[in-house]
VMD Tcl script that draws the C-alpha trace (Angstrom):
set ca {
  {6.42 3.29 10.71}
  {6.60 2.64 6.97}
  {7.34 6.28 5.92}
  {10.85 5.88 6.13}
  {11.62 9.69 4.75}
  {8.74 11.07 6.62}
  {7.44 13.08 3.79}
  {3.75 11.52 4.51}
  {3.59 9.63 1.25}
  {4.09 5.70 0.78}
  {6.52 5.02 -1.97}
  {6.65 1.81 -3.80}
  {9.65 0.36 -1.72}
  {7.82 1.28 1.54}
  {4.70 -0.31 0.24}
  {6.59 -2.99 -0.44}
  {7.72 -3.30 3.05}
  {4.15 -2.76 4.22}
  {3.09 -5.79 2.19}
  {5.82 -8.09 3.34}
  {4.75 -7.49 6.93}
  {1.30 -7.69 6.09}
  {1.86 -11.09 4.25}
  {3.69 -12.43 7.15}
  {1.07 -11.44 9.68}
  {-1.59 -13.54 7.59}
  {0.76 -16.53 7.40}
  {1.99 -15.96 3.68}
  {5.47 -15.97 2.92}
  {6.03 -13.47 0.32}
  {3.89 -11.45 -1.95}
  {4.65 -10.48 -5.99}
  {5.66 -7.23 -7.61}
  {2.45 -7.81 -9.65}
  {0.42 -7.57 -6.35}
  {2.12 -4.42 -5.45}
  {1.93 -3.09 -8.51}
  {-1.52 -3.82 -9.00}
  {-2.60 -1.97 -5.07}
  {-0.44 0.92 -6.64}
  {-2.44 1.29 -9.64}
  {-5.83 1.12 -7.57}
  {-4.61 3.25 -4.90}
  {-2.50 5.92 -6.23}
  {-5.36 8.23 -7.90}
  {-3.25 10.87 -8.75}
  {-0.52 8.46 -10.42}
  {2.43 10.10 -8.83}
  {4.16 6.85 -8.02}
  {3.29 7.34 -3.99}
  {0.17 6.81 -1.56}
  {-0.80 9.55 0.07}
  {-2.30 9.22 3.45}
  {-5.67 10.66 1.62}
  {-5.45 8.04 -0.86}
  {-4.88 5.26 1.29}
  {-7.66 6.09 4.03}
  {-10.20 6.49 0.73}
  {-9.11 2.99 -0.61}
  {-9.45 1.69 3.34}
  {-13.07 3.27 3.57}
  {-13.91 1.57 0.25}
  {-12.50 -1.86 1.11}
  {-14.01 -2.07 4.28}
  {-17.62 -1.11 2.96}
  {-17.21 -4.74 0.74}
  {-16.74 -6.72 4.03}
}
mol new
graphics top color blue
foreach p $ca { graphics top sphere $p radius 0.5 }
foreach p [lrange $ca 0 end-1] q [lrange $ca 1 end] { graphics top cylinder $p $q radius 0.2 }
display resetview
């Protein structure tokens, strides 16, 4: 749904769309560029400017263990 160009990666603009929808779902009007960049700096392990499925799942696994 968010991988608009279907390359199996989420690029920055695709992550922004994901975050905007997520923010709206929790009642937040918007997100900041800093929030998106912070997320990318944590999740994008190989620093290629996009998030792979493997990177996203690894983040989700760690995040779910914290809760």
